[in-house]
N, C-alpha and C positions, 0 to 999 in steps of 0.2 A: 642417553650422558651429559649431565649440567655442566652450566656454563660460569665458566671462572673469572670473565673479567664483564662488563658491561658491552663491552665492544664485540666480543664475541659474542654474547647472547645477539647484540645487534645482526652480526652477518648471519649466526644462524637463523636468524627469525627471517632474513631477505633472503637466504639461499631456499629456504622450505618453500616459503610464499613465490619466489618464480619458478623453483617446480613445479608447483599446483598448475600456478600459470599454464605452464610451456605444457603438461598431460592434459589438461583440461584445454586449450585452446581448441583441438581437430573435434572435440566431441562436444563442444560448445552449443546449446540451441539458441536461434531464435527467442522473442519475446514471445510468449504466446496472446495476443490481443482477443482470442474469441474462447468461446464456452464451449461446452460438449454436452449435447440432451440427447434423448431420445424422442423421434417426431413418427407418430403412424405411418406403418409404410402408404397407407389408401391418400393422406394426406400429401405425400410430393408430386405423384400421379397416378393416374386412371389406374385401376387394376384391370389388367388386360386380359383375366381370365374372364371379367362380367360380360353377359352378350347385353347392356345396355351400355356400354361404350362402342360396341363393335357394329351399332346402326349405323346402316349408310345414310350422308345427306339428304339422297333422293328421297328416302323412304320417313324422313320425318317433316311433323307438318304441326303449325301453332295450335296449345289449344285452346277451345272454344267451347266455354258452358254451354249447356243447354240445360232443358227444364226437368231432363231424367237425371235421378241418380246416379252420376256415375260409381263405375267400381272405383274403391282403394287401390293404389297402385302400388304392384309386387314388390314386395323390397328387393333388395339391390342382392342379387345371389353372388357368392362367389367373394363378398370384401374380404381381405386379407386383417388380420388383428394384429399382425406382424410391426413392431417396430424398428426404427433404421438409425442408427448413432451420425449425426451431422453435427459439425462444425459452425456457430454462428459468429460472425465478429461482433464484438460487445457495442464496439463503437457505430455499429448498423441498425442494433437492438433499440431502436429510439422510446419502446416502452417499456426498459426495464433501466438503459442507463440513456443519459446526455450530457454532452459536452461542452463548451463554450469560451472563446479566446478573442481577449481585444488586446493589442496594442496600447489603446489609448489614445494621446497629443507622442508618443517618447516618440524617436524615429525607428528604432524598433525593440522585438518582445522578447524578453529577458524569464519568465515563466514559461514553465512545462509541464509536463501531465505525461500520467503511463495509468492505463487499466486494463485488466485481463486476469488469468488464470497464471499461478505460480504453483511450482511443484514443490510442496512442503506436505510433512504428513497432516494430517488433522487435528488439530487443537479445538476440537468443539467439546463439548459436554455429552456424556453416551444417556441416549437416552435413558429414563426409566424405564423398569421393567416393568407391567401388568401386574397388579397384585390382586384381581380376579383371576379365579381357576375354572375355567370350565366344565362340564360333563364328557369323559374321554369318548364318548361315541358321538357327540354336537358336532356340525360342521363348523364351529368355532376354535375348538381344539383341533380339527382334523386339519385345519387351514396354519394355525401357527406349528404345529409339527411340520408341514410342507416347508412352510419360511425357514423354517429352524435347517432341516435337511438340505434347502438353498442355499443357506449360509456356508454351513460346514464344506458343500461341494465346492463353494465360491473359495472359500481359504484354501481347498487343498488343492484346486488348480491354479491358483499363485503360489505357491510352492514349489509347485512342482514346476511351473511354466515360467515363474519370475512376470509373469504379465497382471496386470492390471484390467480392473475390472471397465470396458468400453465406454464409459460415460463419465467414471472416474478420473483421479491421477496415475499417475506411474507406480503408484504405492498401494493402487487400488481404492483408497482412502476416497469420499469425494471431495471435487473441487474446492481446492480454495483459493477464495478471487483477492485480488489483489487492487488496490486503487491508489493512488500519490500525484499528490501535486506538489512544485519545488518552484520556487520562487530566488530568482535569482539577480542580483547585486554587484553592479561593476563589469555586467556583462553577462553570455549566457553560458560560458564553457562550465561552467560546475552545472549550473543545470541541466544543460544535454549530457553532463555524464552523470548524472545521479538519475535520470532521464533512463540512459541508456545500460545501465551497469547495476544500480541498486539491487534490481533486483538476482542477477547474480550470484551479491556478495550474500544476501538474505540465504539462497538458498545454497551455497558454500558453509555458510555458517552448519546452517542445519545437519551437510550431512558429515562435518568437524565433530559434531554434538553429537551426532550420533541419534538425532534427536525421532524420539517414537511416538506411536500415534497415541491420542487419547481415546478411540475406539476400541482398540485390543489390546490384553495382559500381555505383556512382555515385559521378560527377564530386564532388570536395570541393566545397560552395555558401557560396555569396559570401553575409555578409548585406547586406540592403536597409541598412541604414545606415552603409555603410564609405563609405567615399570614402577617394580616393588622395591628393588632399592634404589629408588631416584632421588637424592636429596632435592631439597624443598630450599627452593631460591629466595637469597636474602637482597633486603636492600642495601643502597652504602653506609646505613649504620647499625648494620646488623640486624635490624628487627627483621621478622622473614614477613613475606607476603602475603596476606590475605586468600588471593587467588589461588584454587588450584589446581588446574588446568593446565599443562604447560604451555601451549600456546594463547592462554591469556598470557598468564606470564611474559611471554616475547613480545606481544603486544603491547604491555602496559612498559616494558622497557625501553622498546623503538620508539615509542611518546618521548620517554623522559632524554632521550640520549640525541632526540630530534630536533624538541623543542625546547624543554625544559618549565622554568617558571611555575607557571601552576600546574603542570603535569609533573613534578618533583613527587610532589604528594595526591598524586590521582591516583583513588580506587573506585572505580566506578561499583553502587551498589550490589550491579547484577551478577561479579565476578566471586563470590562471598562464598559459593557452595563450593563442595569439597570436591579432588579430583575423583574421577570415575564415576561421580554419581548422577542421575537422573535429570538433564537440564531441561530449563522448559522455553516456552517460545521467546520470554520475557529476553531472556541471556543469550538468544539466539540475535534476536533482534539488535541489542544492547551492541553485540561484538559485531553485527553486518558494518552498523552506522561506523564506528570507531577506524575499524580497518578501512571502510569506505576511504572515511575522511583523510585517514596517514598514507593510505595511498596516491591523492590525488595531492596533499601538503608537499609529499617528499618528491613528485614531477614537478611539483612549481620549484620547489626551490634550486634543484637540480637545474634550472633554466636560466637562462639569460634576463638580467634584469630587464633590458630596453636594446634598442637597435644601438645605441652607442657604444655595447660592450663589444670591442671589437674581436674578443680571442673566443667567445662561443659563439656572437653571432654568425662568423664565417665558417665554424665547424660544421661539417657533415650532418646531415639529419638523426642518422642514426649511431652518431659519436658517445653519447653515455648509453646507450642499449647494452647491456654488460647480461648473459645469460637469461634471455628473454626477456628483460623488464619490460614491463609495461609502461615507463615513463613518459617516452615519446608519445605516445597512445593519449592520453590523457590529457584535457585544453591544445593549445595554439602551439607557436614556436617560441613563443616570447612565455615570461612571465604572469601568471594571471594571478591579481594580489586582491579581488572579489571573491563572493560565495555565493550560499545561496541555502535557503531556509527548505523544509519537506514538512510535510506532514501526511503517514502510509495511515492506510486505511485494509487492513486484511480480517477476511471473513470467511467462517468454516462452520458446515454445518454436517450434524451427526447422521444424518443419511444422504444418499442422492438426490432428493427431494431437494430444488434451490431451495435460496434464501429468501428471495421473493413473494414463494408462495405464503398465504395467510395462513395456514395450518403448520409453518416450519420453523421450528426453534433454530437459533444459529448464537455464534459468537464471534465477536468485534474484539480482537485486537490493534490498538492502537498508539505509533509511535509517533513521538514529536517533535520537530526542533525547529525555534524560531517563533511567527508571528504567521504564518500560516494557519487556517482554521479549519475544521471538520465540525458540525452542527448535526444534531439528529432531532426530527419532529415527533413528540410526542402524539400519541393516537387518540388518547383519552380526552387531552386538553388541548391538544395543538399549539404547544408551545413549543421554543425552539430550546436547548439544552448543548450547550457546547461543551466538548468532550475536550476539548483542549486549551492550553493557556495560551497567553504570548507570552515569551522569555525578554523580555525586555530588564535593564536596569531600574525601572520603578519598583519592579515585583520584588515583593518584601524577601521572596527563597534568593532569587538569585542575585539580589542583593548583597544579604547573607554570605552567600557562597562567592562573592566575588571583592569583596569593600577589602581584604585584607591582603590584595594583588589590586587592583585598579586604585589609582589614586586620581585620575583624573574626571569625577563623575561630572558633566556640563547637561545646563538646561538647553534646549534651539529654541529657537523662535517659536515653535510652537507648544512651547512649555512641554516637551517629554525631555525626559533623563537620556543622553545618550554616556556611553565608555568610547573613550578613544576615538568620536567620531561613529560610530557604529548605535547604528537602536536593537539589535538584537546581541546577547548574550550567549546564545547554543546556535549555532551553524553552521555549516561547512565550509572548506576554504578558510578567506580570512588570514591569510598567513600571518600579516601583519600584529593581529592581536591576541596571534593562539596562546602565548605566553601570560593573558592575562585573564586567562582561560576561558576565552570562546570555543566553547569546546562542541561537539557533534553528540553526544551523548544522552541518547531520545530520552522523551518522558513516554511510560510505559502504561496506555491504562488497559483493562481487558473488563469488557464488558458483557452480559449473558444477554440477548434479546428473547424474549420471550415472542410467539408465534403473533405477527399481527400490533406491537407491546407498540411499535415504532413505523412509520409514514412514509419516510425517507430518506436519505444521508445526504448530506450536503458537505463538497471538500471546496472551497474558496481562499486564493490568495489576499496577501493584504490589499490590495489594489479597489477588492469589493467590500472586506472587511473592514478596510478602515474609513471606508461613505456608508456603509447602510448599516444600520441596528442588524444583531441576531433575527428577534422578530418580521423586519421586514424583509429578510432574505428568505425565511422559512414561510411567510403569507404570498409571495410571488409565486414561490411552487406552489402553494397551493392551488393558485387561479389555474395554472397551466395544464394544457391536458395530457400530454406528455413528460417523463424529468427531459427531454432535450426541448422541448420548447420550452420549460422551467429554468435550465440554465440559461438559455438564450436572452430570456426576458431579463433574470436578473442582472450578466452582464450589461446587456442594453440599457437596464435602467441607469446603474452605476455608472458606468461610464457619460449618462447624459446629466446624473447632476452632482458628478466630482468637480472639484476646482482645480485635483491637481493633477489629472488626467494620463495617472499609475496605468499599470500594465493589471489588466484584470481577468482572470480564468478561472472558473466554476465545473466543476461537476456535480452533478445528480444521481443518486443512484438510488432506485425503486427499492422497498422494501415491504415486507407484509402487510400493514396499514394502508397502503394505499389510496385502494378505493375509499376509503373513509377518513381522507386527510380533511375534508371540509366539515365534517362533523362534530369534533370535540372542539368546546368552547366557545371560540367567535368566529371561529373560520378564519377567512384573511379580511375580516372585517375589522381586525384591530386595531392598525396598520394604514386602512384605505386610507384613508383623508390622511391622515399626515404625508404619502406617500404624493401624492396627487399634489397637496402643497408643496411638496419640493421639487414635482415636475411643473407646475407653474414656475416658481420662483429661480428652475434653472432655463425657460424662455427668457427668462427679464435682463437684458446686457447688463443694464445698469448693476441690478445687485450680483451678478458674475464679478465686474471687475472689484464689488466689494469686498 
């Protein structure tokens, strides 16, 4: 049923959203900060069926070399080649992932991060089909037929039991890895909210759009909210909305009614698809970001501005809870006027082989808001490739988007352009600047990663990127033995040479070309001299005072 008035449309949106929150709260799982993999059973514990492990200690003796030619040891009998599914905490896998956090000289840390796996259908490109055809009687052809038969059996078992593969996600696809860095300003309420809930919004949006896997051929899904005779909603001036999905329209109307200003004519580019059409991962991420931001802003608007508000400050904690509204669970008791930036990286592979394997291709999806940064290190030349851009008023694209609404572009003492006192034109929260166009609409980028094309990926907050150059960050990681050591070295160096003492957060993710990270270009020598000079200058008190 269509919405007759904007108020009715907004009420319908909130009722649907609260009903969904009530239905999913009981079944909501915690974030999976681990990944699932197969390990040989013999590597986990000694095989009890082998006689070599049952030799008593009294019968053992040290080996003493002799002049005689000793016979070669007998092979270990009975070693099982079976594999066991294990869960490995990602933060403990130091050779694959590393993270380091520092609050600098600030009294508290406003940066947060998240790393793990997320329940999403695979969005990687399907592996190309081999063009070579082996003879029917050859072992290669027999192997291919066996692989095809096993794949068909797995698909049939999944359709009957509803269970996924043991080393994949719930849908049976290979695991989708999730990495995010969140840089809060004005406090940590917004960055903490994104760390704890943004992955839930992404998963819920994927279910709402019926996002399908790119690794299997399926019929285009139809939304449950679509009816054939449902009229398309219209704007106030009678112009039809370009958005075809009803829940997209309700989200846009909720923004217009709650904030207004810039959002009166707000229309995300990713929402222009026809209703019922197959949605992409880019559309899912855009909807998830905007919905999470709307929930956070709405929750802050309904709270007391300060303790001096005698009416709201004396109200009970659940005074504003209506139909299980999550408003009181977002942020603190008082209204939070700060916000947070965000850089999100999702990695999907076309096979269960992990993305850090040298022979595994993968697909990287980046959703970015603000001035946090994501870098890739090219294996062939060792250069840093930034895949995000800072959303500052000085950016031509952002300036053009906002100048018709923001009349107060000023330059601070550091030479940076600011709008209404903010350095970022896109961010979560910041309720006082929403009407001017500070939106959480993400900048989406998709990158196809060839096997071993890149050595590693780095996610940093502005406490690192504002102090170090991109190439300096990459070269520091090259000299480290593990991603964990690389993350620690970056944060330590940024904290040492910084004059501002901002919070610093760094995530280093190993990719297929990690073992060859020092081979391309000049290795880590390109910035080594400048880094040593900066470190020497940082130890001189006079230069730091200047």
